[in-house]
C-alpha positions as CSV (number, residue, x, y, z in Angstrom):
1,X,0.0,0.0,0.0
2,X,1.4,3.4,-1.0
3,X,1.0,6.3,1.4
4,X,1.1,10.0,0.5
5,X,2.0,12.7,3.1
6,X,-1.6,13.9,3.1
7,X,-2.8,10.5,4.4
8,X,-0.1,10.1,7.0
9,X,-1.3,9.6,10.6
10,X,1.6,11.6,12.1
11,X,2.2,15.2,10.9
12,X,5.9,14.4,11.0
13,X,5.4,12.2,7.9
14,X,2.5,14.3,6.6
15,X,2.3,18.1,6.8
16,X,6.0,18.4,7.9
17,X,7.5,15.5,6.0
18,X,9.8,17.7,3.8
19,X,11.2,19.5,6.9
20,X,12.4,16.2,8.4
21,X,14.1,14.8,5.3
22,X,17.5,14.7,7.1
23,X,16.3,13.0,10.2
24,X,14.1,10.4,8.5
25,X,16.9,8.2,7.0
26,X,18.5,8.1,10.5
27,X,15.6,7.4,12.8
28,X,13.1,5.5,10.6
29,X,12.5,1.8,10.4
30,X,14.8,1.8,7.4
31,X,17.5,3.6,9.4
32,X,17.1,1.1,12.2
33,X,17.5,-1.8,9.8
34,X,20.6,-0.2,8.2
35,X,22.3,0.0,11.7
36,X,21.3,-3.6,12.5
37,X,23.0,-4.7,9.3
38,X,26.0,-2.6,10.2
39,X,26.3,-4.3,13.6
40,X,25.9,-7.8,12.2
41,X,28.5,-7.2,9.5
42,X,31.1,-5.5,11.8
43,X,30.7,-8.4,14.3
44,X,31.0,-11.0,11.5
45,X,34.2,-9.4,10.1
46,X,35.8,-9.0,13.5
47,X,35.1,-12.7,14.3
48,X,37.0,-13.7,11.2
49,X,40.1,-12.0,12.7
50,X,40.0,-13.8,16.1
51,X,42.3,-16.6,15.0
52,X,39.7,-19.3,15.1
53,X,40.6,-22.3,13.0
54,X,37.0,-22.6,12.0
55,X,36.7,-19.1,10.7
56,X,39.6,-17.9,8.7
57,X,40.2,-14.1,8.1
58,X,38.1,-12.8,5.3
59,X,39.6,-11.7,2.0
60,X,39.9,-7.9,1.2
61,X,37.2,-8.3,-1.4
62,X,34.8,-10.0,1.0
63,X,35.3,-7.3,3.5
64,X,34.6,-4.5,1.0
65,X,31.5,-6.3,-0.1
66,X,30.2,-6.8,3.4
67,X,30.8,-3.2,4.4
68,X,28.9,-2.1,1.3
69,X,25.8,-4.0,2.6
70,X,25.2,-1.2,5.1
71,X,27.0,1.7,3.5
72,X,24.8,1.4,0.4
73,X,21.7,0.1,2.2
74,X,18.5,1.1,0.3
75,X,14.8,1.3,0.7
76,X,14.6,-1.8,-1.4
77,X,16.9,-3.7,1.0
78,X,14.7,-2.6,3.9
79,X,11.6,-3.9,2.0
80,X,13.3,-7.2,1.4
81,X,13.9,-7.6,5.1
82,X,10.3,-6.8,5.8
83,X,9.2,-9.6,3.4
84,X,11.4,-12.1,5.3
85,X,10.0,-10.8,8.6
86,X,6.5,-11.8,7.5
87,X,7.7,-15.4,7.8
88,X,10.0,-15.2,10.8
89,X,7.8,-12.8,12.8
90,X,11.1,-11.7,14.2
91,X,12.8,-8.5,13.0
92,X,16.4,-9.3,14.0
93,X,16.2,-12.8,12.6
94,X,14.9,-11.3,9.3
95,X,18.1,-9.1,9.2
96,X,20.3,-12.2,9.8
97,X,18.5,-14.2,7.0
98,X,18.7,-11.2,4.6
99,X,22.5,-10.9,5.2
100,X,23.0,-14.6,4.5
101,X,20.9,-14.3,1.4
102,X,23.4,-11.8,0.1
103,X,26.2,-14.4,0.4
104,X,24.9,-16.3,-2.6
105,X,27.5,-16.8,-5.4
106,X,30.2,-16.0,-2.9
107,X,31.5,-19.4,-1.6
108,X,33.9,-17.8,0.9
109,X,30.9,-16.1,2.7
110,X,28.5,-19.1,2.3
111,X,31.1,-21.3,4.0
112,X,31.2,-18.9,7.0
113,X,27.5,-17.9,7.1
114,X,26.7,-19.4,10.5
115,X,29.0,-16.9,12.1
116,X,26.5,-14.2,11.2
117,X,24.8,-13.4,14.5
118,X,27.2,-15.8,16.3
119,X,26.5,-16.0,20.1
120,X,24.4,-12.9,19.9
121,X,21.0,-12.2,21.4
122,X,18.7,-9.8,19.5
123,X,19.4,-7.1,22.1
124,X,23.1,-7.2,21.2
125,X,22.1,-6.0,17.7
126,X,19.4,-3.7,18.8
127,X,21.1,-1.7,21.6
128,X,24.1,-1.1,19.4
129,X,21.9,0.0,16.5
130,X,19.9,2.4,18.7
131,X,23.1,3.9,19.9
132,X,24.3,4.4,16.3
133,X,21.0,5.9,15.4
134,X,21.3,8.4,18.2
135,X,24.9,9.2,17.4
136,X,24.0,10.1,13.8
137,X,20.8,11.9,14.7
138,X,22.7,14.0,17.2
139,X,25.8,14.7,15.1
140,X,24.0,15.3,11.8
141,X,20.7,17.0,12.8
142,X,20.2,18.0,16.4
143,X,23.5,19.6,17.3
144,X,24.0,21.4,14.0
145,X,20.5,22.9,14.3
146,X,21.1,23.9,17.9
147,X,24.4,25.4,16.9
148,X,22.7,27.5,14.2
149,X,20.2,28.8,16.8
150,X,23.0,29.6,19.2
151,X,25.0,31.4,16.4
152,X,22.0,33.5,15.4
153,X,21.2,34.4,19.0
154,X,24.8,35.3,19.7
155,X,24.8,37.6,16.6
156,X,21.6,39.3,17.9
157,X,23.1,39.6,21.4
158,X,26.1,41.5,20.0
159,X,24.0,43.6,17.5
160,X,21.5,44.7,20.2
161,X,24.0,44.9,23.1
162,X,23.4,48.7,23.5
163,X,19.7,48.8,22.8
164,X,18.2,49.7,26.2
165,X,15.0,48.0,27.0
166,X,12.5,48.1,29.9
167,X,12.5,45.0,32.0
168,X,9.3,43.5,33.4
169,X,9.4,41.4,36.5
170,X,6.0,39.9,37.6
171,X,4.7,41.7,34.5
172,X,5.5,45.1,36.0
173,X,8.0,47.7,34.9
174,X,11.4,47.0,36.4
175,X,15.1,48.1,36.1
176,X,16.1,48.4,32.5
177,X,18.3,46.0,30.6
178,X,19.3,45.8,27.0
179,X,17.8,43.6,24.3
180,X,21.2,42.1,23.7
181,X,21.7,41.2,27.3
182,X,18.4,39.4,27.5
183,X,19.3,37.4,24.4
184,X,22.8,36.7,25.9
185,X,21.1,35.1,28.9
186,X,19.6,32.5,26.5
187,X,22.8,31.9,24.7
188,X,24.7,31.0,27.9
189,X,21.9,28.7,29.0
190,X,21.7,27.0,25.6
191,X,25.4,26.6,25.2
192,X,25.5,24.7,28.5
193,X,22.6,22.5,27.5
194,X,24.2,21.8,24.1
195,X,27.5,20.8,25.7
196,X,25.6,18.4,28.0
197,X,24.0,16.7,25.0
198,X,27.3,16.4,23.2
199,X,29.2,15.1,26.2
200,X,27.0,12.1,26.9
201,X,28.7,8.8,26.1
202,X,26.6,6.5,23.9
203,X,26.9,3.0,25.5
204,X,26.6,-0.4,23.9
205,X,27.0,-4.0,24.9
206,X,27.5,-7.3,23.0
207,X,27.5,-9.9,25.8
208,X,24.8,-12.4,25.1
209,X,21.4,-13.5,26.4
210,X,21.9,-12.3,30.0
211,X,25.1,-10.3,29.9
212,X,27.5,-13.1,30.9
213,X,29.0,-14.3,27.6
214,X,27.4,-17.7,28.3
215,X,27.2,-19.0,24.7
216,X,30.5,-17.4,23.8
217,X,32.5,-19.2,26.4
218,X,30.8,-22.6,25.6
219,X,32.1,-22.2,22.0
220,X,35.6,-21.0,22.8
221,X,36.2,-21.2,26.6
222,X,39.8,-19.7,26.5
223,X,39.0,-16.7,24.4
224,X,38.7,-13.3,26.0
225,X,35.2,-12.5,24.8
226,X,34.8,-9.4,27.0
227,X,37.9,-7.8,25.6
228,X,36.8,-8.7,22.1
229,X,33.3,-7.2,22.6
230,X,34.9,-4.0,23.9
231,X,37.1,-3.8,20.9
232,X,34.2,-4.2,18.5
233,X,32.1,-1.6,20.3
234,X,34.9,1.0,20.7
235,X,36.9,0.7,17.5
236,X,36.0,3.6,15.2
237,X,33.7,3.0,12.3
238,X,33.6,1.3,9.8
239,X,35.6,-1.6,11.3
240,X,34.0,-1.0,14.7
241,X,31.0,0.8,16.0
242,X,32.7,3.9,17.6
243,X,30.6,3.7,20.8
244,X,31.4,3.3,24.5
245,X,31.5,-0.2,25.9
246,X,28.9,-1.1,28.6
247,X,30.5,-3.9,30.7
248,X,27.5,-4.7,32.9
249,X,23.9,-5.5,31.8
250,X,21.0,-7.9,32.0
251,X,19.8,-9.0,28.5
252,X,19.3,-5.4,27.6
253,X,21.7,-2.4,27.9
254,X,20.3,-0.5,30.9
255,X,19.4,2.6,28.9
256,X,20.6,5.0,31.6
257,X,22.6,6.9,29.0
258,X,19.5,7.2,26.9
259,X,17.6,8.7,29.8
260,X,20.5,11.1,30.4
261,X,20.5,12.1,26.7
262,X,16.8,12.6,26.4
263,X,16.7,14.6,29.6
264,X,19.5,16.8,28.2
265,X,17.6,17.4,25.0
266,X,14.5,18.2,27.0
267,X,16.5,20.7,29.1
268,X,17.6,22.5,25.9
269,X,14.0,22.4,24.7
270,X,12.7,23.9,27.9
271,X,15.1,26.8,27.5
272,X,13.8,27.3,24.0
273,X,10.2,27.2,25.2
274,X,11.0,29.9,27.6
275,X,12.7,32.0,24.9
276,X,9.8,31.4,22.4
277,X,7.3,32.7,24.9
278,X,9.4,35.7,25.7
279,X,9.9,36.6,22.0
280,X,6.1,36.2,21.5
281,X,5.6,38.7,24.2
282,X,8.2,41.2,22.8
283,X,6.4,40.9,19.4
284,X,3.2,41.7,21.2
285,X,4.7,44.7,22.8
286,X,6.0,45.9,19.5
287,X,9.7,45.6,20.5
288,X,10.1,43.4,17.4
289,X,8.5,43.5,14.0
290,X,8.4,40.6,11.6
291,X,9.6,40.8,8.0
292,X,6.7,40.5,5.7
293,X,6.4,37.8,3.0
294,X,4.5,38.5,-0.2
295,X,1.2,36.6,-0.1
296,X,1.4,35.5,3.5
297,X,-1.8,35.8,5.6
298,X,-1.9,36.3,9.3
299,X,-5.6,36.0,9.9
300,X,-8.5,34.7,7.8
301,X,-10.6,37.8,8.8
302,X,-8.2,40.5,10.1
303,X,-6.0,41.7,7.3
304,X,-3.6,43.7,9.5
305,X,-2.2,40.8,11.4
306,X,1.3,39.3,11.1
307,X,1.2,36.5,13.7
308,X,4.3,35.2,15.5
309,X,3.4,31.8,14.2
310,X,7.0,30.4,14.1
311,X,7.5,30.9,17.8
312,X,4.0,29.5,18.5
313,X,4.8,26.4,16.4
314,X,8.2,26.1,18.1
315,X,6.6,26.2,21.6
316,X,4.0,23.6,20.7
317,X,6.4,21.2,19.1
318,X,9.0,21.6,21.8
319,X,6.2,20.6,24.3
320,X,5.4,17.5,22.3
321,X,9.0,16.6,22.1
322,X,9.5,16.9,25.8
323,X,6.4,14.9,26.7
324,X,7.8,12.0,24.7
325,X,11.4,12.5,25.8
326,X,10.4,12.5,29.4
327,X,8.4,9.3,29.0
328,X,11.4,7.7,27.3
329,X,13.8,8.7,30.1
330,X,11.4,7.5,32.8
331,X,10.4,4.2,31.1
332,X,13.5,2.9,29.3
333,X,15.8,2.3,32.4
334,X,13.1,-0.1,33.8
335,X,13.0,-3.7,32.8
336,X,11.5,-6.7,34.7
337,X,14.1,-9.1,35.9
338,X,16.5,-10.0,33.1
339,X,14.3,-8.8,30.2
340,X,10.9,-7.7,29.2
341,X,9.8,-6.2,25.9
342,X,8.0,-3.1,27.1
343,X,11.0,-1.0,25.9
344,X,10.9,-2.3,22.4
345,X,7.8,-0.4,21.1
346,X,8.8,2.6,23.1
347,X,12.2,2.8,21.5
348,X,10.7,2.9,18.1
349,X,9.4,6.4,19.0
350,X,12.8,7.9,19.6
351,X,12.6,9.4,16.1
352,X,9.2,10.9,16.8
353,X,10.5,12.6,19.9
354,X,13.6,13.9,18.2
355,X,11.5,14.8,15.1
356,X,9.3,17.2,17.0
357,X,12.4,18.7,18.5
358,X,14.1,19.1,15.1
359,X,10.8,20.6,13.7
360,X,10.7,23.1,16.5
361,X,14.3,24.1,16.0
362,X,13.6,24.9,12.4
363,X,10.5,26.9,13.2
364,X,12.5,28.9,15.8
365,X,15.3,29.5,13.3
366,X,12.8,30.8,10.8
367,X,11.2,33.1,13.3
368,X,14.5,34.5,14.5
369,X,15.4,35.3,10.9
370,X,12.2,37.3,10.4
371,X,12.7,39.5,13.4
372,X,13.4,43.2,13.0
373,X,14.0,45.4,16.1
374,X,11.6,48.3,16.6
375,X,13.8,50.8,18.6
376,X,11.1,53.4,18.5
377,X,8.6,51.3,20.4
378,X,11.3,50.2,22.9
379,X,12.4,53.8,23.5
380,X,8.9,55.0,24.0
381,X,8.2,52.3,26.6
382,X,11.3,53.4,28.5
383,X,10.4,57.1,28.4
384,X,7.0,56.3,29.8
385,X,8.5,54.5,32.8
386,X,10.5,57.0,34.9
387,X,9.4,55.2,38.0
388,X,12.1,52.6,37.4
389,X,14.7,55.2,38.6
390,X,13.3,54.9,42.1
391,X,15.7,52.1,42.6
392,X,19.0,53.9,41.9
393,X,17.8,57.1,43.6
394,X,17.0,55.3,46.9
395,X,20.2,53.3,46.6
396,X,22.3,56.6,46.4
397,X,20.2,58.0,49.3
398,X,21.2,54.9,51.4
399,X,24.8,55.5,50.6
400,X,24.7,59.0,52.1
401,X,22.6,58.1,55.1
402,X,19.4,59.9,54.2
403,X,16.4,58.8,56.3
404,X,14.0,56.1,55.1
405,X,15.0,56.3,51.4
406,X,13.1,53.3,50.3
407,X,10.0,54.5,52.1
408,X,10.3,58.0,50.7
409,X,10.5,56.6,47.1
410,X,7.7,54.2,47.8
411,X,5.4,57.0,48.9
412,X,6.5,59.2,46.0
413,X,6.2,56.7,43.1
414,X,3.8,53.9,43.9
415,X,0.4,54.3,42.1
416,X,1.4,57.6,40.6
417,X,2.4,58.3,37.0
418,X,6.0,59.4,36.8
419,X,7.6,61.9,34.4
420,X,11.1,63.2,33.9
421,X,10.0,66.5,35.6
422,X,8.6,64.8,38.7
423,X,11.6,62.5,39.2
424,X,14.2,65.2,38.6
425,X,12.3,67.5,40.9
426,X,12.6,64.9,43.7
427,X,16.3,64.5,43.0
428,X,16.9,68.3,43.1
429,X,15.7,68.4,46.7
430,X,18.0,65.7,47.9
431,X,20.8,66.6,50.4
432,X,23.6,64.8,48.7
433,X,26.9,66.0,47.2
434,X,26.4,68.1,44.1
435,X,28.4,65.7,41.9
436,X,26.1,62.8,42.9
437,X,23.1,65.0,42.3
438,X,24.3,65.9,38.9
439,X,24.9,62.3,38.1
440,X,21.4,61.3,39.1
441,X,19.8,64.2,37.2
442,X,21.5,63.0,34.1
443,X,20.2,59.5,34.5
444,X,17.3,58.3,32.3
445,X,15.6,55.0,32.1
446,X,17.5,54.4,28.9
447,X,20.9,55.0,30.5
448,X,20.2,53.0,33.7
449,X,21.4,49.6,32.3
450,X,24.4,48.7,34.5
451,X,26.7,46.3,32.8
452,X,24.1,44.9,30.5
453,X,25.8,46.1,27.3
454,X,29.2,44.8,28.3
455,X,27.7,41.4,29.3
456,X,25.9,41.1,26.0
457,X,29.0,41.8,24.0
458,X,31.0,39.4,26.0
459,X,28.9,36.3,25.4
């Protein structure tokens, strides 16, 4: 049965299919099969080099052919495996049989075919394949897209470092900052989250049915199977898997690293939800305008509208991603006794979780690229908020020992509209040194920004 994007159940493969073209080959069923073939082939080749009399080292031509099975893996190959699975009703066994079917007309490989999947349990193939999927999804899609967001935000932080802006704490006017400094805050948080994602070691095990090399040692009791498994797991691709060896497990790799990874991605997403909501608010206040696109419609009935739809889409999809990521991180490290299969169907949704994250990152990037600063609106807001200078004035009054400075400013400013004239009139009556009085009289909401500009430029 052929499906078109418009009939897809998931919007990731429907409405948003084109936007996830980079992730789909990595995290789809086809991508999963490709990694399973990779693990089986790498294990098979490595076994040939163990010095066993029963399995001589493979020829260079055979090695090249075998590596090509996963390097050039196609949709047709994946479909062929699915056909085999209809008979086996077991996906990993179908991969094994498909690989053996590709040995036909190659006597060297046919003679050694029973070393395909030798001493392995399905989870030896699956856990390593999942780790490879996550490795490629992170390196090729998630981290580069996060890096692009960080780069864009850093550029904005530097460009708007000196643009004074009214703060709002609890929704009320508060001590001014700069646009660049508020963006710099996000950059610092996001860089930390990105580094956490990149630092997590992707673990894998190839140790048999319950993690003890039982079958391995029955076949060759004197061979160091643990050292061999470590070598296969940690040797760089393509002759190894380029992952980190997990020495202790039940039948399944414990998935603790997955939980750590998904929590780290969710943390980055939470930061971006926070930022998306803030930008939405700044657009609402008029601090940012959005570049217009010819033919674009903001409302079906209100022609004037240009909605901040990219930030709304980002927020919604980040929330979906986090809901799935948090379930993955809570569920996957739990397995009854030495194995249950409740993780299997859940793991197949890793691509869905990361897909919603990748979709959100794209929406956020598009939104950021549309933003144009509206310095007039920002300046007008500042000029209408002279009450924010109550803080510096009462702080200077404290320095010089004037009585009840906080209480005086509270009585003077709270609930009353403040203007330049009123605030400067209050300052003029203060019994403080003339130099300090002159400094306060020169102060405006737009110049009361502390180190904000310096901090923004430094990020």
